[in-house]
VOMAR-591146 format. One record per residue (C-alpha): y, z, x; residue in one letter; residue number from 1. Coordinates in steps of 0.02 Angstrom, whole numbers, plus 32768, in hexadecimal, padded with zeros to 4 digits. Layout:
BEGIN
py, pz, px, res, n
Y, Z, X, A, NUM;
...
// end
This chain:
BEGIN
py, pz, px, res, n
822D, 7E05, 7FD5, N, 1;
8207, 7EBF, 7F93, D, 2;
826A, 7E8F, 7EFA, A, 3;
8232, 7DF4, 7ECD, L, 4;
8177, 7E0B, 7EC6, S, 5;
8196, 7EB2, 7E6E, R, 6;
81E4, 7E48, 7DEB, A, 7;
8154, 7DB8, 7DEA, V, 8;
80CC, 7E30, 7DF6, A, 9;
8117, 7E8E, 7D5E, F, 10;
812F, 7DE6, 7D09, A, 11;
8085, 7DC0, 7D26, I, 12;
803F, 7E59, 7CDF, A, 13;
8098, 7E5F, 7C4F, R, 14;
806A, 7D98, 7C08, S, 15;
7FD5, 7D75, 7C4C, Q, 16;
7F8E, 7E25, 7C4D, H, 17;
7F48, 7E3A, 7D0F, R, 18;
7F44, 7EC2, 7D7F, D, 19;
7FA8, 7E81, 7E28, V, 20;
7FBC, 7EBF, 7ED8, E, 21;
8040, 7EA3, 7F4E, I, 22;
8043, 7E8A, 7FE8, A, 23;
80F0, 7E57, 8042, I, 24;
813F, 7E32, 80E7, N, 25;
81EB, 7DE0, 813D, D, 26;
81AC, 7D33, 811B, N, 27;
8168, 7D50, 8066, G, 28;
8101, 7D9A, 7FFB, F, 29;
804F, 7D79, 7FAA, M, 30;
8014, 7DC4, 7F09, L, 31;
7F5C, 7DC7, 7EDF, S, 32;
7EE4, 7DD7, 7E58, C, 33;
7E3F, 7DC7, 7E1A, N, 34;
7E56, 7D5B, 7D97, K, 35;
7EB7, 7CC5, 7DB2, P, 36;
7F6B, 7CAF, 7D6B, F, 37;
800A, 7C5D, 7D4E, E, 38;
8083, 7C64, 7DC1, V, 39;
80F7, 7BEF, 7D8A, K, 40;
8104, 7C2F, 7CD7, K, 41;
8114, 7CDB, 7D23, A, 42;
81CA, 7C80, 7D70, M, 43;
8206, 7C38, 7CD9, E, 44;
8214, 7CDC, 7C8D, L, 45;
8270, 7D21, 7D20, L, 46;
832D, 7D23, 7D04, K, 47;
83C2, 7D76, 7D73, A, 48;
8427, 7DC8, 7CF2, D, 49;
838A, 7E32, 7CAA, K, 50;
833F, 7E46, 7D61, L, 51;
838A, 7EF4, 7D5C, D, 52;
833A, 7F27, 7CBF, T, 53;
8298, 7ED9, 7CEA, L, 54;
8287, 7F3E, 7D88, L, 55;
82AB, 7FD1, 7D53, K, 56;
820E, 7FC3, 7CC8, I, 57;
81AC, 7F9F, 7D4D, A, 58;
81FA, 803F, 7DB6, L, 59;
81C9, 80B4, 7D36, D, 60;
8136, 80F0, 7D69, H, 61;
8128, 80C7, 7E12, S, 62;
8115, 812A, 7E9E, E, 63;
81B3, 80D6, 7EF1, V, 64;
820A, 8119, 7E69, L, 65;
81B3, 81CE, 7E6B, K, 66;
81CC, 81EB, 7F31, R, 67;
8295, 81B5, 7F27, R, 68;
82A4, 8229, 7E8F, F, 69;
8260, 82CF, 7EF0, R, 70;
82EA, 8297, 7F8C, H, 71;
8360, 8286, 7EF5, C, 72;
8341, 832F, 7EAC, A, 73;
8331, 8387, 7F58, A, 74;
83E5, 834F, 7F76, R, 75;
841E, 8397, 7EBE, A, 76;
83C1, 8436, 7EEF, L, 77;
8355, 8420, 7E49, M, 78;
82B5, 8433, 7EB3, I, 79;
82B6, 84C4, 7F4C, L, 80;
827A, 8478, 7FF5, R, 81;
8282, 8534, 8011, S, 82;
8257, 85D4, 7FAE, Y, 83;
8263, 8693, 7FC0, K, 84;
824C, 865F, 8084, G, 85;
81D6, 8600, 8066, R, 86;
81D7, 8530, 808E, E, 87;
8173, 84C8, 8005, Q, 88;
80FA, 844B, 802F, R, 89;
8133, 839E, 8007, V, 90;
8091, 8390, 7F9E, G, 91;
80E5, 841D, 7F2D, R, 92;
81A3, 83CC, 7F34, Q, 93;
813A, 832B, 7EE8, Q, 94;
80E5, 8383, 7E57, V, 95;
816F, 83CA, 7E38, S, 96;
81ED, 8339, 7E3A, S, 97;
8172, 82E1, 7DCA, A, 98;
816F, 8372, 7D47, I, 99;
8234, 8362, 7D4F, L, 100;
822F, 82B0, 7D3C, M, 101;
81CD, 82A3, 7C9F, N, 102;
8246, 8342, 7C63, A, 103;
82E1, 82E9, 7CA3, V, 104;
829E, 8254, 7C45, K, 105;
828F, 8291, 7B9F, R, 106;
8348, 82DE, 7BB8, I, 107;
838D, 822B, 7BD4, S, 108;
8358, 8184, 7C1B, N, 109;
83EA, 817C, 7C79, D, 110;
83EA, 8243, 7CD4, F, 111;
8462, 8226, 7D70, P, 112;
83E2, 8252, 7DDE, I, 113;
835A, 81DB, 7D85, L, 114;
83E5, 8157, 7D88, K, 115;
83FC, 8179, 7E3E, E, 116;
833F, 8170, 7E71, A, 117;
834A, 80CF, 7E19, R, 118;
83DA, 8083, 7E73, R, 119;
83AA, 80C9, 7F2C, E, 120;
8309, 8060, 7F12, V, 121;
8350, 7FC7, 7EC7, L, 122;
83F3, 7FB9, 7F37, E, 123;
83C2, 801E, 7FE0, D, 124;
8303, 8007, 7FD7, L, 125;
82DC, 7F6D, 7F88, M, 126;
8394, 7EFB, 7FB3, D, 127;
838A, 7EBE, 7EE3, I, 128;
8447, 7E69, 7F0C, N, 129;
83E4, 7DDF, 7F7B, N, 130;
8361, 7DD8, 7F07, A, 131;
83D9, 7DAC, 7E64, R, 132;
8431, 7D3E, 7EE6, Q, 133;
8386, 7CE7, 7F11, I, 134;
8356, 7CCA, 7E41, L, 135;
8412, 7C9F, 7E0F, E, 136;
8404, 7BFD, 7EA5, M, 137;
8346, 7BDB, 7E5B, I, 138;
839D, 7BD3, 7DB3, E, 139;
8421, 7B67, 7DF1, K, 140;
83C2, 7AF9, 7E4C, R, 141;
840B, 7B10, 7EF0, D, 142;
8355, 7B52, 7F12, V, 143;
82B3, 7AF5, 7EE0, R, 144;
8210, 7B45, 7EBE, L, 145;
816E, 7AD8, 7F03, K, 146;
80C9, 7B17, 7EA7, Y, 147;
804E, 7ADD, 7F1A, I, 148;
7F97, 7B0B, 7EFA, S, 149;
7F26, 7B0E, 7F9A, T, 150;
7E9C, 7B54, 7FDB, R, 151;
7EDA, 7B75, 8097, L, 152;
7F79, 7BE0, 809D, P, 153;
7FFE, 7B9B, 8110, S, 154;
8015, 7BEC, 81BC, P, 155;
809F, 7C61, 8187, F, 156;
803F, 7CA7, 80FB, A, 157;
7FA1, 7CBA, 8191, F, 158;
7FF5, 7D84, 81AB, N, 159;
800D, 7DAF, 8100, I, 160;
7F5B, 7D6A, 80DA, A, 161;
7F30, 7DF2, 8150, L, 162;
7F87, 7E7E, 8121, Q, 163;
7EFC, 7EB9, 80A7, G, 164;
7E80, 7EC7, 810D, I, 165;
7EC5, 7EEA, 81C2, T, 166;
7E76, 7F92, 81B6, D, 167;
7DD7, 7F5C, 81B5, I, 168;
7DCB, 7ECB, 8228, M, 169;
7DC3, 7EE5, 82E6, K, 170;
7E56, 7E7E, 8367, M, 171;
7DCC, 7E26, 8390, D, 172;
7D9F, 7DE9, 82E6, D, 173;
7E42, 7DD4, 82A6, K, 174;
7E8F, 7D55, 8355, I, 175;
7DDC, 7CE8, 8327, E, 176;
7E10, 7CFD, 8264, F, 177;
7EC5, 7C99, 82A2, L, 178;
7E7A, 7C26, 82FD, K, 179;
7DF9, 7BEB, 8276, R, 180;
7E86, 7BE3, 81FA, M, 181;
7F0C, 7B79, 8275, H, 182;
7E73, 7AFD, 828F, Q, 183;
7E50, 7AF2, 81E1, M, 184;
7F1D, 7AC5, 81C7, V, 185;
7F05, 7A4C, 8251, L, 186;
7E71, 79FA, 81EF, A, 187;
7EDB, 79F4, 8166, R, 188;
7F7A, 79AC, 81CC, I, 189;
7EFC, 791B, 81FD, A, 190;
7EC2, 78F4, 814A, L, 191;
7F63, 78EF, 8129, K, 192;
7F87, 781B, 812D, N, 193;
7F04, 7811, 80AF, R, 194;
7EFE, 77FE, 7FE9, S, 195;
7F08, 78A7, 7F8F, P, 196;
7E5F, 787B, 7F44, E, 197;
7DFD, 7848, 7FFD, S, 198;
7E49, 78D8, 802C, S, 199;
7E15, 795F, 7FB9, E, 200;
7D71, 790A, 7FC1, R, 201;
7D67, 792B, 8098, A, 202;
7D9D, 79CC, 8086, I, 203;
7D20, 79FE, 7FEB, E, 204;
7C93, 79B1, 8069, A, 205;
7CD3, 7A1D, 8104, F, 206;
7CE3, 7ABA, 808E, S, 207;
7C1B, 7A7B, 8078, R, 208;
7BFF, 7A8E, 8125, T, 209;
7BA4, 7B16, 8185, R, 210;
7C5F, 7B1D, 8202, K, 211;
7CB5, 7B22, 8151, A, 212;
7C52, 7BC0, 811B, R, 213;
7C7F, 7C1B, 819A, E, 214;
7D19, 7C00, 81B4, I, 215;
7D2E, 7C30, 80E1, F, 216;
7CA7, 7CC6, 80EF, D, 217;
7D0E, 7D36, 8134, Y, 218;
7D07, 7DAC, 80A3, E, 219;
7C54, 7DD6, 80C4, K, 220;
7C7A, 7E06, 817B, E, 221;
7CFD, 7E81, 812C, W, 222;
7C8E, 7EC9, 80A9, E, 223;
7C11, 7EEC, 814D, K, 224;
7CB7, 7F37, 81AE, G, 225;
7CE1, 7FA0, 8107, E, 226;
7C25, 7FEB, 80EE, K, 227;
7C28, 800E, 81C0, E, 228;
7CD0, 8059, 81A9, R, 229;
7C95, 80CD, 810B, I, 230;
7BFD, 80FE, 814A, A, 231;
7C42, 814B, 81E9, K, 232;
7CCD, 819B, 81AD, R, 233;
7C45, 81EA, 8111, N, 234;
7BD9, 821B, 81A1, A, 235;
7C6E, 825B, 8214, R, 236;
7C99, 82C1, 815C, I, 237;
7C02, 8312, 814E, E, 238;
7BE2, 835E, 8223, L, 239;
7CBC, 8395, 81FE, L, 240;
7C67, 83EE, 8176, K, 241;
7BD4, 8435, 81AE, M, 242;
7C1A, 846B, 8263, Q, 243;
7CAA, 84BB, 81D0, A, 244;
7C1F, 8517, 816D, A, 245;
7BC9, 8555, 821C, N, 246;
7C70, 85AC, 825D, L, 247;
7C50, 865B, 8281, K, 248;
7CC3, 86F9, 8230, R, 249;
7D27, 8692, 81DE, V, 250;
7D4C, 86BC, 8118, P, 251;
7CF1, 863A, 8097, M, 252;
7D8C, 860B, 8050, Y, 253;
7DC9, 85E9, 80F8, V, 254;
7D3E, 8564, 80F7, K, 255;
7D57, 852A, 805D, E, 256;
7E13, 84E5, 808D, E, 257;
7DBA, 84AB, 8128, L, 258;
7D55, 842C, 80A7, G, 259;
7DD9, 8408, 8058, K, 260;
7E45, 83C6, 80EC, M, 261;
7DA0, 8390, 8121, I, 262;
7DB4, 8317, 8087, D, 263;
7E53, 82E2, 80B5, G, 264;
7EB3, 8349, 8034, E, 265;
7F6C, 838E, 8093, R, 266;
7FF3, 83AB, 8013, D, 267;
7F7F, 844E, 7FA0, D, 268;
7F4A, 84AC, 8017, L, 269;
7F58, 8573, 802B, R, 270;
7FFB, 8587, 8084, E, 271;
7FA1, 8647, 80CA, D, 272;
7F04, 85D1, 8115, V, 273;
7F6F, 8549, 815D, V, 274;
7FE9, 85DE, 81B9, E, 275;
7F42, 8636, 81F0, R, 276;
7EF5, 85B2, 8230, L, 277;
7FA6, 856E, 8292, E, 278;
7FB8, 8623, 82D5, K, 279;
7EE9, 8626, 8309, D, 280;
7EDF, 8586, 833F, I, 281;
7EA8, 85A2, 83E4, D, 282;
7E28, 8622, 83D3, R, 283;
7DE4, 85A7, 8349, I, 284;
7DE3, 850A, 83C7, K, 285;
7D73, 856B, 8447, N, 286;
7CF8, 85AB, 83CA, K, 287;
7CD7, 8508, 8370, C, 288;
7C9A, 8456, 83A3, P, 289;
7D04, 83EA, 8408, K, 290;
7D04, 836A, 8346, E, 291;
7D40, 83F7, 82DC, L, 292;
7DBD, 8425, 836E, A, 293;
7E13, 8386, 8371, E, 294;
7E08, 8369, 82BD, F, 295;
7E72, 841C, 829D, L, 296;
7EF2, 83D4, 8316, D, 297;
7F1A, 8342, 82C9, V, 298;
7F08, 8386, 821F, A, 299;
7F88, 8409, 822A, L, 300;
7FFE, 83A1, 8276, R, 301;
7FFC, 8341, 81F0, E, 302;
8023, 83C9, 817B, V, 303;
80AD, 8411, 81E8, R, 304;
80EC, 8354, 81DC, E, 305;
80DB, 8352, 8109, Q, 306;
8145, 8408, 811C, I, 307;
// end
């Protein structure tokens, strides 16, 4: 699904000039865009023997290739995890790998480390071989594609449709949404024996009812939940920054690094400040407010995990 979704998305982006978002799970993948696009035209452009070339181009500037290149370069000792006895942070290693990646591309697009990074992404991570087999089966008509235009996703697509908004939905809201979508599927099945014209008219009439608007108007609830989440996050950030600024007998440069951590920075932090915070964490926690103490525990743990 990973390889196929990226290939289809890249074909749509190049041929129809659309910015496509991808969601993937074990049952399939979902492509979404703020403008209409033709999936059939994109599928007709995909050829099994050209899949490798297409995905190599699609991955060229992707984050997944950059991360995999960092691992390959580290194994080849082109990037050092430690230097003069000091551990290099992951963020700094990633910056070094980005510079190195641009340099090796200028030397050759088939540079061995770059070639290995592409192979790991395509074969180990995305399973391009099975994706190629699927396209071959489609070309040989062993597998036939059916293009359906529908306003209602199938039950297998409910979970993937929820992936992008799960973080702003409560569990109760998610369950309620699934129940409503299930009711819509049952309604569609009940209308199945009607003629296509009368079925569409019935669905169109139902879509104008209050109940249908409640079902299809869930985006407003998501927007409302997102605004509330952002407001709470901003309020917490301001509180933590105020508490950090009011710390007594703490140097200004340490407070500046604390501000970066509160803003979500984990990579580009001064190593001496991080070491000092880790060394004096117990003393600092005893003198700072509870919210800031809890934040420091989590933030320093995240920084250590990235080393």
